[in-house]
C-alpha positions as CSV (number, residue, x, y, z in Angstrom):
1,M,-22.7,-18.9,-5.2
2,F,-24.7,-15.8,-5.0
3,F,-25.7,-13.2,-2.0
4,Q,-29.1,-11.4,-1.7
5,E,-27.5,-8.4,0.3
6,I,-23.9,-7.0,1.1
7,S,-23.1,-5.0,4.2
8,Q,-21.6,-1.3,4.1
9,L,-18.1,-3.0,4.5
10,A,-18.6,-4.8,1.0
11,H,-20.0,-1.2,-1.0
12,I,-16.9,0.2,0.1
13,S,-14.8,-2.9,-0.7
14,G,-15.9,-2.6,-4.1
15,I,-15.6,0.9,-4.8
16,T,-12.5,1.4,-3.3
17,A,-11.6,-1.4,-5.4
18,F,-12.8,-0.3,-8.8
19,I,-11.8,2.9,-8.3
20,S,-8.1,1.6,-7.7
21,I,-8.2,-0.3,-10.9
22,L,-9.7,2.6,-12.9
23,V,-6.7,4.6,-11.6
24,A,-4.1,1.4,-12.9
25,F,-5.7,1.4,-16.0
26,L,-5.3,5.4,-16.4
27,L,-1.6,4.7,-15.5
28,A,-0.9,2.1,-17.4
29,G,-2.3,3.5,-20.6
30,I,0.2,6.5,-20.3
31,I,3.2,4.1,-19.8
32,L,2.0,2.2,-23.0
33,G,1.5,5.0,-24.9
34,K,5.0,6.2,-24.0
35,A,6.7,2.6,-24.7
36,I,4.6,2.8,-28.3
37,K,6.2,6.4,-29.0
38,E,10.3,4.8,-27.6
39,K,9.6,1.6,-28.8
40,S,10.8,0.9,-25.6
41,R,10.5,-3.0,-24.3
42,I,11.3,-2.1,-21.1
43,L,8.5,0.0,-20.3
44,F,5.9,-1.9,-22.8
45,E,6.2,-5.3,-20.3
46,F,5.8,-2.6,-17.5
47,S,2.7,-1.0,-18.8
48,F,1.2,-4.7,-18.3
49,C,2.7,-4.7,-14.9
50,V,0.9,-2.1,-13.6
51,V,-2.5,-3.4,-14.7
52,F,-2.0,-7.3,-13.6
53,T,0.0,-6.3,-10.1
54,I,-3.3,-5.1,-9.4
55,S,-5.4,-8.1,-11.0
56,P,-5.7,-9.8,-7.3
57,W,-8.2,-6.7,-6.4
58,F,-10.3,-7.8,-9.7
59,P,-13.1,-9.9,-7.5
60,S,-13.8,-6.8,-5.4
61,G,-13.9,-4.3,-7.7
62,V,-15.5,-6.2,-11.0
63,G,-17.8,-8.3,-9.0
64,Y,-19.1,-5.2,-7.6
65,L,-19.3,-3.3,-10.3
66,Y,-20.7,-6.9,-12.2
67,F,-23.0,-6.5,-8.6
68,L,-24.7,-3.1,-9.3
69,I,-25.9,-4.0,-13.0
70,T,-27.3,-6.9,-12.5
71,G,-27.9,-7.7,-9.1
72,V,-26.6,-10.7,-8.3
73,H,-23.0,-11.9,-7.7
74,L,-20.4,-13.5,-10.1
75,P,-19.7,-17.0,-9.5
76,Y,-17.3,-18.4,-7.6
77,E,-15.2,-19.9,-10.2
78,I,-15.3,-16.2,-11.9
79,Y,-13.0,-14.7,-9.0
80,I,-11.0,-16.8,-8.5
81,I,-9.9,-17.0,-11.9
82,I,-10.2,-13.3,-12.3
83,G,-8.3,-12.6,-8.8
84,N,-5.2,-14.9,-9.8
85,L,-5.0,-15.3,-13.8
86,F,-3.1,-12.3,-14.3
87,V,-0.7,-12.3,-11.1
88,P,2.1,-15.0,-12.8
89,L,2.2,-12.1,-16.0
90,A,2.7,-9.6,-13.5
91,I,5.2,-11.2,-11.3
92,I,7.4,-12.6,-15.1
93,F,7.3,-9.8,-16.6
94,W,8.5,-7.6,-13.5
95,L,11.2,-10.3,-13.1
96,D,12.3,-10.0,-16.6
97,I,12.8,-6.3,-16.0
98,Y,15.2,-6.3,-13.0
99,L,16.8,-9.4,-14.4
100,T,17.7,-8.0,-17.3
101,A,18.8,-4.7,-15.3
102,V,20.5,-6.1,-12.2
103,S,21.5,-10.1,-13.3
104,P,21.6,-10.2,-17.3
105,S,23.4,-13.4,-17.0
106,R,20.5,-15.1,-14.8
107,R,17.7,-14.2,-16.4
108,N,16.9,-17.2,-18.4
109,L,17.2,-19.7,-15.6
110,I,15.2,-18.0,-13.0
111,L,12.5,-16.7,-15.7
112,C,12.3,-20.6,-16.5
113,I,11.7,-21.7,-12.7
114,Y,9.2,-19.1,-12.5
115,I,6.9,-20.2,-15.6
116,I,7.1,-23.6,-14.3
117,F,6.1,-22.5,-10.6
118,S,3.2,-20.5,-12.2
119,I,1.6,-23.5,-14.7
120,I,1.8,-25.0,-11.4
121,F,-0.3,-22.9,-10.0
122,W,-2.2,-22.7,-13.3
123,I,-3.0,-26.1,-13.5
124,F,-3.6,-26.7,-10.0
125,A,-6.2,-23.9,-9.5
126,F,-8.4,-24.6,-12.7
127,Y,-8.3,-28.6,-11.9
128,F,-9.8,-28.3,-8.7
129,L,-11.9,-25.7,-10.2
130,Y,-13.7,-27.7,-12.9
131,F,-12.1,-30.7,-12.7
132,S,-12.2,-32.6,-8.9
133,P,-16.3,-31.5,-8.1
134,N,-15.9,-33.5,-4.7
135,A,-12.9,-32.3,-3.4
136,P,-13.2,-29.3,-0.5
137,V,-13.3,-26.5,-3.4
138,E,-13.4,-23.3,-1.2
139,E,-10.8,-24.8,1.9
140,M,-8.2,-25.4,-0.7
141,L,-8.4,-22.1,-2.7
142,G,-10.5,-19.4,-0.7
143,I,-13.2,-19.3,1.1
144,I,-15.5,-15.8,1.5
145,D,-16.1,-15.8,5.2
146,D,-18.6,-13.3,5.3
147,P,-21.9,-13.9,3.0
148,T,-22.7,-10.2,3.4
149,N,-19.4,-9.3,1.9
150,P,-18.8,-11.9,-1.5
151,F,-16.2,-9.3,-3.2
152,D,-13.2,-10.6,-0.4
153,I,-11.8,-13.6,-0.3
154,D,-9.7,-15.8,1.8
155,Y,-7.1,-17.8,-0.2
156,K,-6.2,-20.6,1.4
157,G,-3.6,-23.0,-0.1
158,F,-1.3,-23.7,-2.6
159,V,-3.2,-20.5,-4.0
160,L,-2.1,-18.5,-0.4
161,L,1.5,-19.8,-1.1
162,Y,1.9,-18.3,-4.5
163,L,0.6,-15.2,-3.4
164,A,2.8,-14.8,-0.8
165,T,5.6,-16.3,-2.9
166,S,4.8,-13.6,-5.3
167,I,4.2,-10.4,-2.9
168,F,7.3,-11.3,-1.4
169,T,9.3,-11.8,-4.6
170,S,7.8,-8.4,-6.4
171,C,9.1,-6.6,-3.2
172,A,12.0,-8.0,-2.3
173,T,13.3,-7.6,-6.0
174,G,11.8,-4.1,-6.5
175,F,13.9,-2.6,-3.4
176,H,16.8,-4.5,-4.8
177,F,16.7,-2.4,-7.7
178,A,15.4,0.9,-6.0
179,A,18.6,0.6,-3.8
180,K,20.4,-0.2,-7.3
181,S,19.3,3.0,-9.1
182,L,20.2,4.9,-5.5
183,K,23.6,4.2,-6.0
184,L,23.9,5.5,-9.4
185,E,25.4,9.1,-10.4
186,D,22.9,10.1,-12.5
187,K,20.5,12.1,-11.1
188,E,17.3,11.3,-12.9
189,I,17.9,7.6,-11.8
190,Q,18.1,8.3,-8.2
191,W,15.0,9.9,-8.1
192,K,13.3,6.8,-10.5
193,G,14.9,5.0,-7.5
194,R,13.4,7.1,-4.4
195,F,9.8,6.3,-6.0
196,L,10.5,2.8,-6.6
197,L,10.9,2.3,-3.2
198,I,8.2,3.9,-2.2
199,A,5.9,2.3,-4.9
200,F,7.6,-1.2,-3.6
201,L,7.1,0.1,0.1
202,C,3.2,1.1,-0.6
203,F,2.6,-1.8,-2.7
204,G,3.8,-4.3,-0.5
205,I,1.9,-2.6,3.1
206,S,-1.8,-2.8,0.5
207,A,-0.9,-6.4,-0.2
208,I,-0.3,-7.6,3.0
209,A,-2.5,-5.6,4.8
210,D,-5.5,-6.5,2.5
211,S,-4.6,-10.4,3.0
212,V,-4.5,-10.7,6.6
213,I,-5.6,-7.8,8.8
214,P,-9.5,-7.6,9.4
215,M,-10.8,-4.8,7.8
216,T,-13.2,-1.9,8.9
217,E,-14.6,0.7,7.0
218,I,-12.1,3.3,7.7
219,S,-8.8,1.1,7.6
220,L,-10.2,-0.4,3.8
221,V,-10.2,3.3,2.4
222,I,-6.6,3.6,4.2
223,F,-5.5,0.7,3.0
224,R,-6.6,1.4,-0.7
225,I,-5.5,5.3,-0.7
226,I,-2.5,3.2,-0.1
227,L,-2.8,0.9,-2.8
228,I,-3.6,3.5,-5.6
229,L,-0.1,5.9,-4.1
230,A,1.5,3.1,-4.9
231,N,0.6,2.7,-9.2
232,L,1.1,6.5,-8.4
233,F,5.0,5.8,-7.6
234,F,5.2,3.1,-10.1
235,Y,3.9,5.2,-13.0
236,I,6.3,8.4,-11.4
237,G,9.4,6.2,-10.8
238,F,9.5,4.4,-14.7
239,I,8.5,7.4,-16.6
240,L,9.2,10.2,-14.4
241,P,7.1,13.3,-16.2
242,K,8.3,16.4,-16.7
243,W,5.4,18.0,-14.3
244,I,7.7,16.3,-11.8
245,K,11.2,17.1,-12.8
246,K,10.5,20.6,-12.6
247,I,9.4,20.2,-8.9
248,I,12.5,18.1,-8.1
249,F,15.1,20.0,-10.2
250,R,13.9,23.2,-9.3
251,E,14.4,22.2,-5.5
252,D,17.9,21.0,-6.5
253,K,18.7,24.1,-8.0
254,T,17.5,25.9,-5.4
255,Q,19.9,24.2,-2.8
256,T,23.2,24.5,-4.9
257,D,22.5,28.1,-5.5
258,G,21.9,28.3,-1.5
259,I,24.9,26.8,-1.0
């Protein structure tokens, strides 16, 4: 499926999505470097969470870059695959982190259930993309409503159900994880919990808005900025870099000295 012209909204969508992807990869690279240095499985998994969480925006960012280079658009099948293939991995990695910390006894059971659910999702998507040519594929997987904005897909059917379930699961468990952190006495962990709470809130807002709200140029920029902030706060919440520690603990010390 190719289009000869794209709208101003498509340009903004592609540019902001590509910037969001670049920021996510940069932050994930920093986390991965720290994971390798510290030999931390949790940080290793979380670095991939950051990358795979941004994958629903791959069609916009990668598709736009491909369009700028070639002058044509990626095939519909590629948009669907790159926008959905990595989402299950993001959720599985995150659930492993969450359950290891919060409920180790139920970790294997819940992970198995979600892995089976994800395999069904993959089979469903690939079957209707490549093995069922007579089926109403776009109506079952996703429709590009605006031919001048081919980078944004309105997902349908089981794909929409899976993505909605994934967003709800990640945000609900993320809020719970952050709340647990806030209850601990360790000040550093409490601050990590605050940043993660903001991160999951920003991610939930940006993901839901991108899915259900008709976008204008201004609102699109706003919600993509919120998406970038989500990844930034994910990074801060898990790493708590030294420059952040200096700021927050200097403030804590100042408040203590003033009492």
